[in-house]
C-alpha positions in Angstrom: 9.1 3.8 5.5 10.3 0.3 4.7 10.7 -2.5 7.2 11.8 -6.1 6.7 9.0 -8.7 6.6 8.7 -11.0 9.6 6.1 -13.3 8.4 8.5 -16.1 7.4 5.7 -17.7 5.3 7.1 -19.6 2.3 5.6 -18.9 -1.1 4.9 -21.4 -3.9 2.7 -19.6 -6.4 2.8 -21.6 -9.5 0.0 -24.1 -9.0 -2.2 -21.9 -6.9 -2.3 -18.9 -9.1 -2.4 -20.9 -12.3 -5.5 -22.7 -10.9 -7.1 -19.4 -10.2 -7.2 -18.7 -14.0 -5.3 -15.5 -14.0 -4.9 -15.3 -17.8 -5.9 -11.7 -18.5 -2.2 -10.6 -18.7 1.3 -11.9 -19.2 4.8 -10.8 -18.8 7.7 -11.3 -21.2 8.8 -14.2 -19.0 5.4 -15.8 -19.6 3.8 -17.0 -22.8 2.5 -14.2 -25.1 -1.1 -14.1 -26.1 -2.0 -15.4 -29.6 -4.2 -12.5 -30.3 -3.9 -8.9 -29.1 -7.1 -6.8 -29.4 -7.1 -3.1 -29.4 -7.1 -3.0 -25.6 -3.7 -4.7 -25.5 -0.9 -2.9 -23.8 2.8 -3.3 -23.0 4.7 -1.2 -20.5 8.0 -1.2 -18.8 8.3 -1.5 -15.0 11.5 -1.6 -13.0 13.5 -3.4 -15.7 10.8 -5.7 -17.0 8.3 -5.6 -19.8 4.7 -6.3 -18.7 2.2 -7.2 -21.4 -1.6 -7.3 -21.3 -4.1 -8.7 -23.8 -6.9 -6.8 -22.0 -7.3 -4.5 -19.0 -6.9 -6.3 -15.7 -10.1 -7.1 -13.8 -8.6 -8.4 -10.5 -5.8 -6.0 -9.6 -4.3 -6.2 -6.1 -2.5 -3.2 -4.6 0.1 -4.2 -2.0 0.5 -0.9 -0.2 -1.5 2.2 0.6 0.2 4.4 -2.0 -0.7 2.0 -4.8 -4.2 1.6 -3.5 -4.9 5.4 -3.5 -3.4 5.8 -7.0 -5.8 3.2 -8.4 -8.7 4.8 -6.6 -7.7 8.2 -7.9 -7.9 6.8 -11.4 -11.4 5.4 -10.6 -10.3 1.8 -10.9 -12.0 0.4 -7.7 -14.3 -1.8 -9.9 -11.2 -3.6 -11.2 -9.6 -4.2 -7.8 -9.6 -7.6 -6.1 -7.7 -6.5 -3.0 -5.7 -4.0 -1.0 -3.2 -4.3 1.8 -0.8 -2.6 4.2 -2.8 0.4 5.3 -0.7 2.8 7.4 -3.2 5.6 8.0 -6.9 6.3 7.4 -8.0 6.5 3.8 -8.8 10.1 2.9 -12.5 11.0 2.8 -12.5 11.4 -1.0 -11.6 7.8 -1.4 -13.6 6.1 1.3 -16.7 5.2 -0.6 -14.6 3.7 -3.4 -12.2 2.0 -0.9 -15.2 0.3 0.9 -15.9 -1.6 -2.3 -12.5 -3.3 -2.4 -11.6 -6.3 -0.2 -8.8 -5.9 2.3 -6.7 -9.0 1.8 -4.3 -8.0 4.6 -4.3 -5.2 7.2 -0.5 -5.1 7.1 2.0 -6.5 4.5 0.4 -9.2 2.4 1.8 -12.8 2.4 1.9 -15.1 -0.6 -1.0 -17.0 0.8 -3.2 -13.9 1.1 -2.3 -12.9 -2.4 -3.2 -16.3 -3.8 -6.6 -16.2 -2.1 -7.4 -12.9 -4.0 -6.7 -14.6 -7.4 -5.2 -11.5 -9.0 -4.5 -10.9 -12.6 -2.2 -7.8 -11.9 -0.3 -6.8 -8.8 0.8 -3.2 -8.0 3.4 -2.1 -5.4 5.3 1.1 -4.6 8.6 -0.8 -4.0 10.4 -4.0 -4.9 10.8 -5.0 -1.3 7.1 -6.1 -1.2 8.0 -8.7 -3.8 10.0 -11.2 -1.7 9.5 -14.9 -0.9 8.4 -14.1 2.7 6.0 -11.4 1.5 3.8 -11.5 -1.6 6.3 -13.5 -3.7 9.0 -12.6 -6.1 8.2 -11.0 -9.4 9.8 -14.1 -11.1 7.3 -16.3 -9.3 4.4 -14.1 -10.4 5.7 -14.0 -13.9 5.9 -17.7 -14.1 2.1 -17.9 -13.7 1.5 -14.9 -16.0 0.6 -12.4 -13.3 2.4 -9.1 -14.1 3.9 -7.3 -11.1 4.2 -3.5 -11.3 6.7 -1.5 -9.3 6.6 2.3 -9.0 9.2 3.9 -11.2 10.2 6.0 -8.2 11.7 2.9 -6.6 14.1 2.1 -9.4 14.9 5.4 -11.2 17.9 4.1 -13.0 15.8 1.6 -14.9 13.0 4.0 -15.7 14.3 6.9 -17.8 17.4 8.0 -15.8 17.5 11.7 -15.2 13.8 12.1 -14.5 12.9 13.8 -11.2 11.0 11.7 -8.5 7.8 13.6 -9.2 8.1 13.0 -13.0 8.7 9.3 -12.2 5.5 9.3 -10.1 3.6 11.0 -12.8 4.8 8.3 -15.3 3.3 5.7 -12.9 -0.1 7.3 -13.5 0.4 7.3 -17.2 1.6 3.7 -17.3 -1.2 2.4 -15.2 -3.7 4.5 -17.3 -2.4 2.7 -20.4 -2.8 -0.7 -18.7 -6.4 -0.1 -17.7 -7.4 1.9 -20.7 -7.8 5.1 -18.6 -5.2 7.2 -20.4 -7.2 10.4 -20.4 -7.9 10.3 -16.6 -4.2 9.5 -15.9 -3.0 12.2 -18.2 -5.3 14.7 -16.5 -4.0 13.7 -13.1 -0.4 14.0 -14.1 -1.2 17.4 -15.7 -2.9 18.7 -12.5 0.0 17.6 -10.3 2.6 19.0 -12.6 0.9 22.4 -12.1 1.1 22.0 -8.3 4.8 21.2 -8.5 5.4 24.3 -10.7 3.5 26.5 -8.3 5.4 25.1 -5.3 8.7 26.1 -7.1 7.6 29.5 -8.3 9.6 31.4 -5.7 12.5 29.0 -5.3 15.0 31.4 -6.9 14.1 34.0 -4.2 14.4 31.6 -1.2 17.2 32.5 1.2 18.1 32.2 4.9 20.3 35.3 4.7 23.5 36.0 2.9 22.4 34.0 -0.1 22.4 30.8 2.0 19.7 28.2 1.4 17.6 27.4 4.4 18.2 23.9 5.6 15.5 21.5 6.8 15.4 18.2 8.7 12.5 15.9 8.0 11.6 13.8 11.1 9.7 10.8 10.0 9.7 8.5 13.0 11.1 8.1 16.5 11.7 4.4 17.2 13.2 3.2 20.5 14.1 6.8 21.1 16.1 7.2 17.9 15.1 9.6 15.1 14.6 8.5 11.5 15.1 11.4 9.1 15.0 11.9 5.3 18.2 11.1 3.5 19.2 12.0 0.0 17.3 9.3 -1.9 13.9 10.0 -0.3 11.2 12.2 -1.9 11.8 15.0 0.7 15.1 15.9 -0.8 13.4 16.6 -4.1 10.7 18.6 -2.3 13.4 20.7 -0.7 15.0 21.4 -4.1 11.7 22.4 -5.6 11.0 25.0 -3.0 14.5 26.3 -2.8 15.6 24.7 0.5 18.2 22.0 1.3 17.7 18.7 3.1 20.2 18.7 5.9 20.9 15.0 5.5 21.5 15.0 1.8 24.8 13.4 2.4 23.2 10.2 3.5 22.3 7.9 0.5 19.2 6.3 2.1 15.5 7.1 2.1 14.9 7.2 5.9 18.2 6.6 7.8 18.3 6.2 11.5 20.5 8.9 13.0 21.2 10.2 16.5 19.8 13.3 18.1 23.4 14.6 18.3 23.6 14.4 14.5 20.3 16.3 14.2 21.7 19.0 16.5 25.0 19.1 14.6 23.1 19.9 11.3 21.3 22.8 13.1 18.5 23.1 10.6 16.7 26.4 9.9 13.4 24.6 10.3 12.1 21.1 10.9 9.3 19.1 9.1 7.5 16.5 11.2 5.7 13.6 9.5 2.6 12.9 11.6 2.0 9.1 11.5 -0.2 9.0 14.6 -2.8 6.9 12.9 -0.2 4.1 12.3 -0.1 3.7 16.1 3.5 2.9 16.8 5.3 4.5 19.7 6.9 7.8 18.5 4.7 8.1 15.4 2.6 11.0 16.3 3.6 14.6 15.8 3.0 15.3 19.5 5.4 12.5 20.5 8.1 13.8 18.1 7.8 17.3 19.5 8.1 15.9 23.0 11.2 13.9 22.1 12.9 17.0 20.7 11.9 19.0 23.7 13.3 16.4 26.0 16.7 16.1 24.3 19.2 18.3 26.1 20.9 19.3 22.8 18.1 19.4 20.3 15.9 21.3 22.6 18.4 24.2 22.4 18.3 24.5 18.6 16.9 27.8 17.4 14.4 26.0 15.1 13.0 24.2 18.2 13.1 27.2 20.5 11.4 29.4 18.0 8.9 26.7 16.9 10.0 26.7 13.3 8.4 23.3 13.0 5.9 22.2 10.3 3.6 19.2 10.6 2.6 17.3 7.5 0.9 13.9 7.1 3.8 11.4 7.3 2.4 9.2 4.5 2.7 12.1 2.1 6.5 12.2 2.5 6.7 8.9 0.7 5.9 8.9 -3.0 2.1 8.7 -3.6 -0.8 10.5 -5.2 -0.9 12.7 -2.1 2.7 13.8 -2.1 1.9 17.1 -3.9 -0.2 18.1 -0.9 2.8 17.9 1.4 4.9 19.7 -1.2 2.3 22.6 -1.1 2.5 22.7 2.7 6.3 22.9 2.5 6.2 25.7 -0.1 3.7 27.6 2.1 5.8 27.1 5.2 9.0 28.4 3.5 7.0 31.6 2.6 5.4 31.9 6.0 8.8 31.5 7.8 10.1 34.5 5.8 12.6 32.7 3.6 11.1 34.1 0.4 13.0 37.4 -0.2 
């Protein structure tokens, strides 16, 4: 879930990063290399062309999703830093993660990024590239440090018409090309496409009765007593489509809009998915707190989905695009079947 930066730290990257000697890669805004050996690569990322004369050796991931993607691709030896950890790193990544410096426990500032002397920066969304965060992509380009953004964050600039999962898989393939890990990236995309196909295997037989699609509300966070749910542009809407259900807030063109409990009650979903973010530590983040908030609300507590406990818990971080999102998709597909919606 995205929040505005509050660091207020100004960024002037040009001299600091240039002095760091970050010359392994360039962007089209920077000067092209005179020679391009066989390891050279050029990719598109959120409306920009990024060019590399050799694989990066000091990549920095600005969020947990990007960090785990690079670790899944076995690239920890080429990482100079990570930042913005929301939850614990899964056990399968812990040994690799321990080898990578943490440049910031939360959102990285330009000063923290400079100190890592990166030759490549990776982020899941453009809002991490601002003057009061890690610096703009223009600033990074000026000192020949390519800044990658997940294709999921700017679908209209990355092959319009592709599904969010296909955009996610294209991230793997693009990063694999940059690092010379094409085979591993292709294998990962192939494995996850198979998971998506399996999750949608029964979609045509999913019904809540009378041919009606079951509806679902995704409760991501409860902040100051107010619920944040999945809107149309978030990954959960695509997850719903794949398994044959319908996101109850598909009419809201946001990823995670703040709504009211009265609006949740008015949608009267057939079931509810809770994103457990308890490890993040903010009030209202844990699944238990979200259950308690629904039970305490005089209207929502009377919903059939709440009374009959048609509530599914999934790791909250998996509801945002990441290498782990197919796991949440599998949990959703299993829940639709367990709740009796597969006819």
